[in-house]
KOLDO-815949 format. One line per field, with one value per atom (N, C-alpha, C): residue in one letter; x, y, z. Coordinates in Angstrom, 1 decimal, m for minus. Example, Ala and Ser with C-alpha at 12.3 -4.5 7.8 and 13.67 -1.06 7.14 Angstrom:
<atoms>
type	c(A;A;A;S;S;S)
px	c(13.2;12.3;13.2;12.8;13.7;12.9)
py	c(m5.7;m4.5;m3.3;m2.2;m1.1;0.0)
pz	c(7.8;7.8;7.8;7.1;7.1;7.9)
</atoms>
This chain:
<atoms>
type	c(M;M;M;G;G;G;V;V;V;N;N;N;P;P;P;V;V;V;P;P;P;I;I;I;K;K;K;E;E;E;V;V;V;M;M;M;K;K;K;L;L;L;V;V;V;F;F;F;E;E;E;K;K;K;I;I;I;E;E;E;S;S;S;G;G;G;K;K;K;T;T;T;Y;Y;Y;T;T;T;R;R;R;E;E;E;D;D;D;I;I;I;E;E;E;T;T;T;R;R;R;W;W;W;S;S;S;G;G;G;I;I;I;V;V;V;G;G;G;E;E;E;A;A;A;G;G;G;F;F;F;K;K;K;H;H;H;S;S;S;R;R;R;P;P;P;V;V;V;V;V;V;F;F;F;K;K;K;K;K;K;S;S;S;V;V;V;L;L;L;T;T;T;V;V;V;Y;Y;Y;V;V;V;D;D;D;N;N;N;S;S;S;V;V;V;W;W;W;M;M;M;Q;Q;Q;E;E;E;L;L;L;S;S;S;M;M;M;Q;Q;Q;K;K;K;R;R;R;K;K;K;I;I;I;L;L;L;K;K;K;S;S;S;L;L;L;Q;Q;Q;K;K;K;E;E;E;L;L;L;G;G;G;K;K;K;D;D;D;R;R;R;I;I;I;S;S;S;D;D;D;I;I;I;Q;Q;Q;F;F;F;K;K;K;I;I;I;G;G;G;E;E;E;F;F;F)
px	c(22.9;22.9;21.4;21.2;19.8;19.5;18.2;17.8;17.6;18.1;18.0;16.5;16.0;14.6;14.5;13.3;13.1;12.0;12.3;11.3;9.9;8.9;7.5;7.3;7.9;7.7;8.2;9.3;9.9;9.0;8.5;7.6;6.3;5.7;4.5;4.7;5.9;6.2;6.3;6.9;7.0;5.6;4.8;3.4;2.6;2.6;1.9;2.4;3.7;4.3;3.8;3.8;3.3;1.8;1.0;m0.4;m0.5;0.2;0.1;0.6;1.6;2.1;1.1;0.3;m0.7;m2.0;m2.1;m3.4;m3.7;m4.9;m5.3;m6.1;m6.0;m6.7;m7.8;m8.9;m10.0;m9.8;m10.5;m10.5;m10.8;m11.8;m12.1;m11.0;m10.3;m9.1;m8.1;m7.8;m6.8;m7.3;m8.6;m9.1;m9.1;m9.4;m9.4;m8.0;m7.0;m5.6;m5.2;m5.5;m5.2;m5.7;m7.0;m7.6;m6.9;m6.5;m5.8;m4.4;m3.8;m2.4;m2.4;m3.3;m3.3;m4.2;m5.0;m5.9;m7.2;m8.1;m9.4;m9.3;m8.4;m8.3;m7.7;m6.7;m6.1;m7.0;m7.8;m8.8;m9.9;m10.2;m11.3;m10.8;m9.5;m9.0;m8.3;m8.3;m7.6;m8.2;m8.0;m8.5;m7.6;m7.2;m6.5;m7.5;m7.1;m8.0;m7.5;m6.2;m5.7;m4.5;m4.5;m3.3;m2.9;m1.8;m1.4;0.1;0.6;2.0;2.8;2.3;2.9;2.9;2.2;2.1;0.7;0.6;m0.7;m0.9;m2.0;m2.3;m3.4;m3.1;m4.0;m4.5;m5.8;m6.4;m6.5;m6.1;m6.1;m7.0;m7.8;m8.8;m8.2;m7.0;m6.4;m4.9;m4.2;m2.8;m2.1;m2.8;m2.3;m2.2;m3.2;m3.2;m2.2;m2.1;m1.2;0.3;0.6;1.9;2.1;1.1;1.2;1.5;0.7;0.9;2.2;2.6;3.9;5.0;4.9;6.0;6.0;4.9;4.8;4.9;5.2;5.2;6.0;7.3;8.1;7.5;7.0;6.4;5.1;4.3;3.1;3.4;4.4;4.9;5.4;6.2;6.6;5.5;4.5;3.3;2.5;2.4;1.6;2.4;3.7;4.5;4.4;4.4;4.2;2.9;1.8;0.5;0.2;0.7;0.4;1.5;2.7;3.9;4.8;6.1;7.1;7.2;7.0;7.1;5.8;4.8;3.5;3.3;4.0;3.8;5.2;5.5;6.9;6.8;5.6;5.6;4.1;4.0;2.7;2.8;1.8;1.7;0.5;0.7;m0.4;m0.8;m2.1;m2.7;m3.9;m4.1;m5.3;m6.4;m7.5;m8.6;m9.8;m11.0;m12.2;m12.3;m12.9;m13.2;m14.5)
py	c(m3.9;m3.4;m3.1;m1.9;m1.4;m1.4;m1.4;m1.3;0.2;0.5;1.9;2.1;3.2;3.5;4.0;3.6;4.0;5.1;6.2;7.3;6.8;7.3;6.9;7.2;8.2;8.6;7.4;6.8;5.7;4.5;4.2;3.1;3.2;4.4;4.7;4.6;5.0;4.9;3.5;2.6;1.2;0.5;0.9;0.4;0.7;2.0;2.4;1.8;1.6;0.9;m0.5;m1.2;m2.6;m2.7;m1.7;m1.7;m1.5;m0.5;m0.2;m1.4;m2.1;m3.2;m4.4;m4.5;m5.6;m5.2;m4.0;m3.5;m4.2;m4.6;m5.1;m4.1;m4.1;m3.2;m3.9;m3.2;m3.7;m3.4;m4.0;m3.7;m2.2;m1.7;m0.3;0.6;0.3;1.1;1.2;0.0;0.0;0.7;0.5;1.2;2.7;3.2;4.6;5.2;4.5;4.9;4.9;3.8;3.7;4.9;5.2;6.3;7.6;7.8;9.1;9.1;8.0;7.9;8.0;7.3;7.2;8.3;8.9;10.0;9.4;10.3;9.9;9.1;9.6;8.9;7.5;7.4;6.1;5.1;5.7;4.8;4.4;5.2;4.8;3.5;3.4;2.3;1.2;1.2;0.2;0.0;m1.2;m1.5;m2.5;m2.2;m3.2;m4.4;m5.6;m6.7;m7.8;m7.9;m8.9;m8.3;m8.5;m8.1;m9.3;m10.0;m11.2;m11.3;m11.7;m11.8;m10.6;m9.4;m8.1;m7.7;m8.4;m8.0;m7.6;m6.4;m5.9;m6.2;m7.0;m7.2;m6.2;m5.6;m4.5;m4.9;m4.9;m5.2;m3.8;m3.9;m2.7;m3.0;m2.1;m2.4;m2.4;m1.9;m2.0;m1.9;m2.2;m2.3;m0.9;0.1;1.5;1.9;1.7;2.1;1.1;m0.1;m1.0;m0.5;0.0;0.6;1.9;2.7;4.0;3.7;2.8;2.5;1.8;1.0;0.3;1.3;2.3;3.3;4.1;4.2;5.0;4.0;2.8;1.8;2.2;2.6;3.0;4.0;5.1;6.2;5.7;4.9;4.4;3.5;2.6;1.7;2.5;3.6;4.4;5.1;5.5;6.2;5.2;4.0;2.9;2.5;2.4;2.0;3.1;4.4;5.4;5.4;5.0;4.9;3.7;2.5;1.2;0.7;1.2;0.7;0.0;0.3;m0.2;m1.7;m2.3;m3.7;m4.4;m3.7;m4.3;m4.6;m3.8;m3.9;m3.9;m4.9;m5.0;m4.9;m5.1;m5.1;m4.9;m4.4;m4.3;m5.0;m5.9;m6.6;m6.0;m5.7;m5.2;m6.3;m6.5;m7.5;m7.0;m7.3;m7.0;m7.8;m7.1;m7.9;m7.0;m7.6;m6.8;m6.6;m5.5;m5.2;m4.6)
pz	c(40.7;39.3;38.9;38.6;38.3;36.8;36.5;35.1;34.7;33.5;33.1;32.7;33.2;32.8;31.4;30.8;29.4;29.4;28.7;28.7;28.2;28.8;28.4;26.9;26.4;25.0;24.1;24.4;23.7;23.8;25.0;25.2;24.3;24.3;23.6;22.1;21.6;20.2;19.8;20.6;20.3;20.3;21.3;21.3;20.1;19.7;18.5;17.2;17.1;16.0;15.9;17.0;17.1;16.7;17.1;16.8;15.3;14.7;13.3;12.4;12.9;12.1;12.0;13.0;13.0;12.3;11.9;11.3;10.0;9.8;8.5;7.7;6.4;5.6;4.8;4.7;3.9;2.5;1.6;0.2;m0.1;0.7;0.5;1.0;2.0;2.5;1.3;0.8;m0.3;m1.5;m1.9;m3.1;m2.9;m1.7;m1.4;m1.5;m1.0;m1.1;m2.6;m3.3;m4.7;m5.5;m5.3;m6.0;m5.7;m4.5;m4.2;m4.8;m5.0;m5.6;m7.1;m7.7;m9.2;m9.8;m9.0;m9.5;m10.1;m10.5;m11.0;m12.3;m13.2;m14.5;m14.3;m13.5;m13.2;m12.6;m11.6;m10.9;m11.8;m12.8;m13.8;m14.6;m14.8;m15.6;m14.8;m13.5;m12.7;m11.3;m10.8;m9.4;m8.8;m7.5;m6.8;m6.5;m6.7;m6.5;m5.5;m5.4;m4.4;m3.7;m2.4;m1.6;m0.8;m1.3;m0.7;m0.6;0.5;0.8;0.3;0.7;0.5;m1.0;m1.8;m3.3;m3.6;m4.2;m4.6;m6.1;m6.4;m7.8;m8.2;m9.3;m9.8;m11.2;m11.4;m12.7;m13.5;m14.7;m15.6;m16.8;m17.3;m18.3;m19.7;m20.0;m21.3;m21.2;m22.3;m22.3;m22.3;m22.8;m22.7;m21.2;m20.4;m19.0;m18.3;m18.7;m18.0;m18.2;m19.4;m19.7;m18.9;m18.9;m18.1;m16.6;m16.0;m14.6;m14.3;m15.3;m15.1;m15.1;m15.9;m15.9;m14.6;m13.9;m12.7;m11.5;m11.7;m10.6;m9.4;m9.6;m8.5;m7.6;m8.3;m7.6;m6.8;m7.5;m6.9;m5.7;m5.8;m4.8;m3.5;m3.8;m2.7;m1.9;m2.7;m2.0;m1.2;m1.7;m1.0;0.2;0.1;1.3;2.4;1.9;2.9;3.6;2.9;3.4;4.3;3.8;4.4;5.3;5.1;5.8;4.8;4.9;4.0;4.0;5.2;5.3;4.9;4.7;4.3;2.8;2.0;0.5;m0.1;m0.9;m1.5;m3.0;m3.6;m5.1;m5.5;m6.8;m7.5;m8.8;m9.0;m10.3;m11.0;m12.3;m13.1;m14.1;m14.2;m15.1;m15.8;m17.1;m17.8;m17.2;m16.8;m16.3;m16.0;m15.8;m15.5;m14.0;m13.7;m12.3;m12.1)
</atoms>
């Protein structure tokens, strides 16, 4: 009874997925992605400050921007999941705070 060979393409795909899943992101990596997703105005008023247990905590400088970003939360979360990996980020929490 022989073992079925696996195409090298499939092996390489699994190897790269494994490498990506173990990648850690620096604060600068996340801030750069955040800036690209929320735009210049959104970045002026908010900053990601903590990324723990797949939850990103973002400080926002006022309640108007907190409401604006909260309304866009689903879209922002999908974009971050696309950039960082769906299993890496599950939620975003917005809080009023200084950055």
